[in-house]
C-alpha positions as CSV (number, residue, x, y, z in Angstrom):
1,X,4.0,-22.1,50.1
2,X,6.2,-19.4,48.6
3,X,4.8,-16.8,46.3
4,X,6.5,-18.2,43.2
5,X,5.0,-21.6,43.7
6,X,1.6,-20.1,44.3
7,X,1.8,-18.1,41.1
8,X,2.7,-21.2,39.1
9,X,-0.4,-23.0,40.4
10,X,-2.5,-20.0,39.8
11,X,-1.2,-19.7,36.2
12,X,-2.1,-23.3,35.5
13,X,-5.6,-22.8,36.9
14,X,-6.2,-19.9,34.5
15,X,-4.7,-21.8,31.6
16,X,-6.8,-24.9,32.3
17,X,-9.9,-22.7,32.4
18,X,-9.1,-21.2,29.1
19,X,-8.3,-24.6,27.6
20,X,-11.7,-25.8,28.7
21,X,-13.5,-23.0,26.9
22,X,-11.4,-23.5,23.8
23,X,-12.3,-27.2,23.7
24,X,-16.0,-26.8,24.5
25,X,-17.0,-23.4,23.0
26,X,-16.5,-21.6,19.7
27,X,-13.7,-19.1,19.0
28,X,-16.1,-16.2,19.4
29,X,-16.7,-17.1,23.0
30,X,-13.0,-17.3,23.7
31,X,-12.5,-13.8,22.2
32,X,-15.3,-12.5,24.3
33,X,-13.8,-13.7,27.5
34,X,-10.3,-12.4,26.6
35,X,-11.8,-9.0,25.7
36,X,-13.7,-8.9,29.0
37,X,-10.5,-9.6,30.9
38,X,-8.6,-7.0,29.0
39,X,-11.3,-4.4,29.5
40,X,-11.4,-5.1,33.3
41,X,-7.6,-4.6,33.5
42,X,-7.9,-1.4,31.6
43,X,-10.5,-0.1,34.1
44,X,-7.8,-0.3,36.7
45,X,-5.2,1.4,34.5
46,X,-3.4,-1.8,33.4
47,X,-2.7,-1.9,29.7
48,X,-1.2,-4.8,27.8
49,X,2.2,-4.1,26.3
50,X,2.1,-7.1,23.9
51,X,-0.4,-7.3,21.0
52,X,-2.4,-10.5,21.0
53,X,-1.9,-11.0,17.3
54,X,0.9,-10.0,14.8
55,X,1.3,-10.7,11.1
56,X,3.9,-13.4,11.9
57,X,1.4,-15.5,13.9
58,X,-0.3,-18.3,11.9
59,X,-4.0,-17.4,12.0
60,X,-5.0,-20.8,10.8
61,X,-5.4,-23.5,13.5
62,X,-3.7,-26.8,12.7
63,X,-7.1,-28.5,12.7
64,X,-8.3,-26.2,9.9
65,X,-5.2,-26.6,7.7
66,X,-5.9,-28.3,4.3
67,X,-3.8,-31.3,3.3
68,X,-0.6,-30.5,1.5
69,X,-1.3,-30.3,-2.2
70,X,1.9,-31.9,-3.5
71,X,4.1,-34.9,-2.7
72,X,6.2,-33.9,0.3
73,X,8.7,-36.6,-0.1
74,X,9.5,-35.7,-3.7
75,X,9.5,-32.0,-3.0
76,X,11.8,-32.5,0.0
77,X,14.3,-34.3,-2.3
78,X,14.2,-31.6,-4.9
79,X,14.6,-28.9,-2.2
80,X,17.7,-30.6,-0.9
81,X,19.2,-30.9,-4.4
82,X,18.5,-27.2,-5.1
83,X,20.1,-26.1,-1.8
84,X,23.1,-28.3,-2.4
85,X,23.6,-27.1,-6.0
86,X,23.3,-23.5,-4.9
87,X,26.0,-23.9,-2.2
88,X,28.3,-25.9,-4.5
89,X,28.0,-23.3,-7.3
90,X,29.0,-20.4,-5.0
91,X,31.8,-22.4,-3.3
92,X,33.3,-23.5,-6.6
93,X,33.2,-20.0,-8.0
94,X,35.2,-18.7,-5.1
95,X,37.7,-21.5,-5.2
96,X,38.4,-20.7,-8.9
97,X,38.3,-16.9,-8.5
98,X,39.1,-15.7,-5.0
99,X,36.9,-12.9,-3.8
100,X,34.1,-13.5,-6.4
101,X,31.6,-13.5,-3.5
102,X,28.1,-14.8,-3.5
103,X,25.3,-15.7,-1.1
104,X,24.5,-19.1,0.4
105,X,22.5,-18.6,3.6
106,X,19.6,-16.5,2.1
107,X,18.2,-19.3,-0.1
108,X,19.4,-22.1,2.3
109,X,17.3,-20.6,5.1
110,X,14.3,-19.9,3.0
111,X,14.3,-22.8,0.6
112,X,10.9,-24.1,1.8
113,X,9.2,-20.8,1.2
114,X,10.7,-20.5,-2.3
115,X,9.9,-24.1,-3.3
116,X,6.3,-24.0,-2.1
117,X,5.9,-20.8,-4.0
118,X,7.4,-22.2,-7.2
119,X,5.6,-25.5,-7.0
120,X,2.1,-24.3,-5.8
121,X,1.6,-20.5,-6.1
122,X,3.7,-18.7,-8.7
123,X,2.0,-18.8,-12.1
124,X,3.6,-18.5,-15.5
125,X,1.9,-17.3,-18.7
126,X,-0.6,-19.9,-20.1
127,X,-3.9,-20.2,-21.9
128,X,-4.0,-16.5,-22.5
129,X,-3.5,-15.7,-18.8
130,X,-0.7,-13.3,-17.9
131,X,2.1,-14.4,-15.7
132,X,2.5,-13.3,-12.1
133,X,4.8,-10.3,-11.5
134,X,7.3,-11.3,-8.8
135,X,10.3,-9.3,-7.5
136,X,12.6,-11.9,-6.1
137,X,15.1,-11.1,-3.3
138,X,18.4,-10.6,-5.2
139,X,20.5,-12.4,-2.6
140,X,18.5,-15.6,-3.2
141,X,19.7,-15.7,-6.9
142,X,22.0,-18.7,-6.4
143,X,19.1,-20.9,-5.3
144,X,16.9,-19.8,-8.2
145,X,19.8,-20.5,-10.6
146,X,20.2,-24.0,-9.0
147,X,16.5,-24.7,-9.5
148,X,16.6,-23.6,-13.1
149,X,19.6,-26.0,-13.7
150,X,17.4,-28.9,-12.5
151,X,14.7,-27.7,-14.8
152,X,17.1,-27.7,-17.8
153,X,16.9,-23.9,-18.2
154,X,20.5,-23.2,-17.3
155,X,23.5,-25.2,-18.4
156,X,26.3,-26.6,-16.3
157,X,28.7,-24.3,-18.1
158,X,26.7,-21.3,-16.9
159,X,26.8,-22.5,-13.3
160,X,30.5,-22.8,-13.6
161,X,30.6,-19.1,-14.6
162,X,28.6,-17.8,-11.7
163,X,29.1,-14.0,-11.4
164,X,31.3,-14.1,-14.6
165,X,28.7,-13.7,-17.3
166,X,31.2,-12.2,-19.8
167,X,33.2,-15.5,-19.8
168,X,33.3,-17.6,-23.0
169,X,30.2,-19.7,-23.0
170,X,28.2,-17.3,-20.9
171,X,27.6,-17.1,-17.2
172,X,25.2,-15.9,-14.6
173,X,24.8,-12.4,-13.2
174,X,25.4,-11.8,-9.6
175,X,21.8,-10.6,-9.0
176,X,18.6,-10.4,-10.9
177,X,19.0,-8.0,-13.8
178,X,17.1,-8.1,-17.2
179,X,19.8,-6.2,-19.0
180,X,22.5,-8.8,-18.2
181,X,20.2,-11.8,-18.6
182,X,17.3,-10.6,-20.8
183,X,15.9,-14.1,-21.3
184,X,15.7,-14.9,-17.7
185,X,15.2,-12.0,-15.2
186,X,12.3,-9.6,-15.5
187,X,13.3,-7.0,-12.9
188,X,16.5,-5.7,-11.2
189,X,15.8,-6.5,-7.6
190,X,19.0,-6.6,-5.5
191,X,18.3,-3.4,-3.7
192,X,16.5,-4.3,-0.5
193,X,15.3,-0.7,-0.2
194,X,14.1,0.0,-3.7
195,X,12.9,-3.3,-5.1
196,X,10.0,-3.9,-2.6
197,X,8.7,-0.4,-3.3
198,X,9.1,-0.9,-7.1
199,X,6.9,-4.0,-6.7
200,X,4.2,-2.0,-5.0
201,X,4.4,0.8,-7.7
202,X,4.3,-1.8,-10.5
203,X,1.1,-3.3,-9.1
204,X,-0.4,0.2,-8.7
205,X,0.5,1.2,-12.2
206,X,-1.0,-2.0,-13.7
207,X,-4.2,-1.5,-11.7
208,X,-4.3,2.1,-13.0
209,X,-4.0,0.9,-16.6
210,X,-6.7,-1.8,-16.1
211,X,-9.2,0.6,-14.4
212,X,-9.0,3.0,-17.3
213,X,-9.4,0.4,-20.0
214,X,-5.8,0.7,-21.2
215,X,-5.0,-2.8,-20.3
216,X,-6.9,-6.1,-20.2
217,X,-7.9,-7.1,-16.6
218,X,-5.8,-10.1,-15.5
219,X,-6.0,-12.4,-12.5
220,X,-2.4,-12.3,-11.5
221,X,-0.3,-11.8,-8.4
222,X,2.0,-8.8,-7.8
223,X,4.5,-8.5,-5.1
224,X,8.0,-8.8,-3.6
225,X,9.2,-12.2,-2.5
226,X,11.6,-11.0,0.1
227,X,13.4,-13.2,2.6
228,X,16.9,-13.2,4.0
229,X,18.9,-15.2,6.5
230,X,18.3,-12.4,9.1
231,X,14.6,-11.6,8.7
232,X,11.6,-12.6,6.8
233,X,9.0,-10.0,5.7
234,X,5.4,-11.0,5.3
235,X,4.6,-10.8,1.6
236,X,1.5,-9.0,0.4
237,X,-0.1,-10.3,-2.7
238,X,-2.7,-8.4,-4.7
239,X,-5.2,-9.9,-7.2
């Protein structure tokens, strides 16, 4: 038997042993064994180059996941409509005005994250409770506009004037900006360098005001919702 085949068999034996412990013992026992193996390797000067856990690994086992709170079939349909409308809006704008630009892939690649957030996590102002403070990724603006169109908050005429807000009948700004669309956006967030830091400082400032009695304490979320077609950053929420 060659060494490669032997290693494959040996690997399976180790994995089968680990699987047996996972199925028959609690998670604490599994961690104990893994720690012992790591400690033994370190005694011989062998250090693991790969961390066993990173922020991008789901820490909730499938068996412990709670049932989905909404109607997945309806939300999937709505998600498809939003994605399509966002793409159609950007494409039509560029056909009518060459070089107008726009972003399609940001929201298209992260629609599920946004829609789950909108449907189940983000809170508006109600019953005396302050709304969440969210700094949205600016390049996802087409998808947020498309969603607002389905909600009846944005007219079809405004969609036709994407990135041309000075046109007759009004339009939509390229990115989130409260000066250009004061009744819609809260924060200017297109800068991928400045906006996430601004979200952190906003949360810190509000907590400062609350701790000194200058502002009523509120149960609300603060944070950047930051995703692109190239990378997705774990979002930190603070209550």
